[in-house]
N, C-alpha and C positions, 0 to 999 in steps of 0.2 A: 505642330501641341501632339509631345506626347502624353499617354495616360498613361499612367500609376496605377497599378494593380497592388491589394497589399493579398497575401494569403491569412489564411484563414486562422487565428491561434486552432493549437491541436492540445493545448496543456493547458490542465485547469490550474485555478490558483493559486490552491491548500499551499505546494511549493513558498511560492514566492512570501503567503503569509506566514506562513513558519519562519522562514526568513528573519520576516523584515519585526513578526514580533521580537523574536530572541535579538536583533539585534537595538527595535530598542528595550525591552528594557537592562539589556549588556550598557547600553545608551544612556539609562540611566533619562530616558523621553527622548533625551536629545543626539543620537548616533549620526560621528561626519561620518561624511565619504568613505576610508579609511577602513570606520571599524562593519560598515558594513557589507564594503569586501569579502575587509576578513572575514567576516562570521557566514560570508556568499560559500568563499573558500576553503572554510570549514565543514560543514554542513551536509554534503556527502560521506565526506570520511565517517561524519556523527553515525549516519545511516545507512552507510553501509559496515560498519561496529555494532551498529544494533542489530544487524538484517545476522546477525553471525548463531548468537542463543534462540534465535526465529529457528537457521539449520535445523543447530544441536536439538530443540524438542520439539520439531514434528517429527528429527528423525529419529528421537528422541521414543515414542505416543506410537508413531507406526514399525518400527523394527526392536532395537534393541535401547543398548547403552553403549554399545562398541562402534556396537552404527550409526550412531547418535554422534562420537567422539569422532571419528572419518571420515564422516561427511561435514563435519562442520570443521575439520580443519583441512581435507583438500573446501575447503571453501572458505576460505582464508587465503589462504596461497595458491585459490587460482588465481593468474593470467590472462590475457586475453582485456575485449570488450570492458568484465566485470572490475581488473585493478584498473585500466583505464580510467576506466567514470567515473573513479571513489579517492586515486586522486586530486594532493589536494591541488587546490588554485583552480580547475574540473566543478566550477557554479551550474550545473543545469539537476532536472530534474529528476536521472534516471538511478539515482538510487532510492530518493523515496517512491518509485517508481513499483522498484525491487521491494524496501521495507515494508510499505507497505502493502502488495499483494504474499508474503510472507510469511505477514501479521494476519490476516486471513483466510489460509490456509490453516495456519494452527488452529485460527479462533471453530474454523470449520469442522477438522481432525477434529477438534477438542468436543464438538456438538455431533457430532455422529460417534466416537469411543463414545464417551462419560453423558452418552442425552441430555443434557441443562438446558435451558431455556437461557442461560443467559448465556452459553457460548454464544448462541442463533445472533444473538443482540449483536458482542457482540464484535463475530463472523460477520451481523451488515456491516458495523457505525467504520469496522477494519477496511471492508467494497468500495461504501460511501467514498472511507477518505482515499483509497487507493477510485475511485475513478473522478476525484477532487483533481491530485494531482496526474494524472493520465486518461485525454476522455478516449485512449485507443484502448478503456477495462474496457471497453461491452465484448470486444473478443473473448473474456477471461469474463462475464459476466453472464455471455449467451454459452458458451461453454460448462457453465457451471447450471445455470438454467436448464439447461440440455439433462447432464446428469438429473438432477435435480423429479426433471420430470418421469426421468425412469425409475427415477426411483420411488416414487406417490406409486404408479404405477402396477409396480410392484407391490408395496408394501402401503394402503394410501393408511390405516389407522395412524401408524405407525408415526407418520417422522411425517404426519403433515400438521399442527398445531406449531412444530420446532424450526419445522422450514416459513408454518408466516409468518412468525417475528419476526425472519429470518429477514423476509419479504420484504413485513414494515418498517422496520429501520433503513433497508436499502434505499426506500421509497425517499423515507425522510430525509433523510441525506443527499442524494439529489435533487431532489426537491426544490429547493433555491438554484442549483444549478443549468436549470433550465430557466426562470427568472434573466441565467448569469447569461445566459447564450438569445435571451430573447432579442 
């Protein structure tokens, strides 16, 4: 008798939920198998296309308009893994990981630059979404936590309230994941 071993799933449910919801909406409540496969094949391209304006926005905030244009152009014509993972038919979660991590970085940079609480809330929402796409986002989260700890001890009063909101939204986002994993 051979024992069957199963590797644990390291991908969160959010990407599958997004693709399934889109297929249900496009299929008017009853999508065919062909439509589900077509939607799943298109979504990596959509996430890659939506990532280009995020790269532009992050570069624009961090540097200037010229560097933002150059970085968006270079990002959009990159070859290698980015190209292969964003091609039609590669129905995988990698472009969703990239999109949600870039969305988090955008709102995180905006929260640091503009110092508005709403950006911290959106950063927490984006990081929670990133975590629900890929459990490996924990590494990214730990790096951000280290950064926030250094910033907090350097200037406690200035950033404490904004990061409190960021942390709470992130915890609210990953709370269902705890029950999903149990």
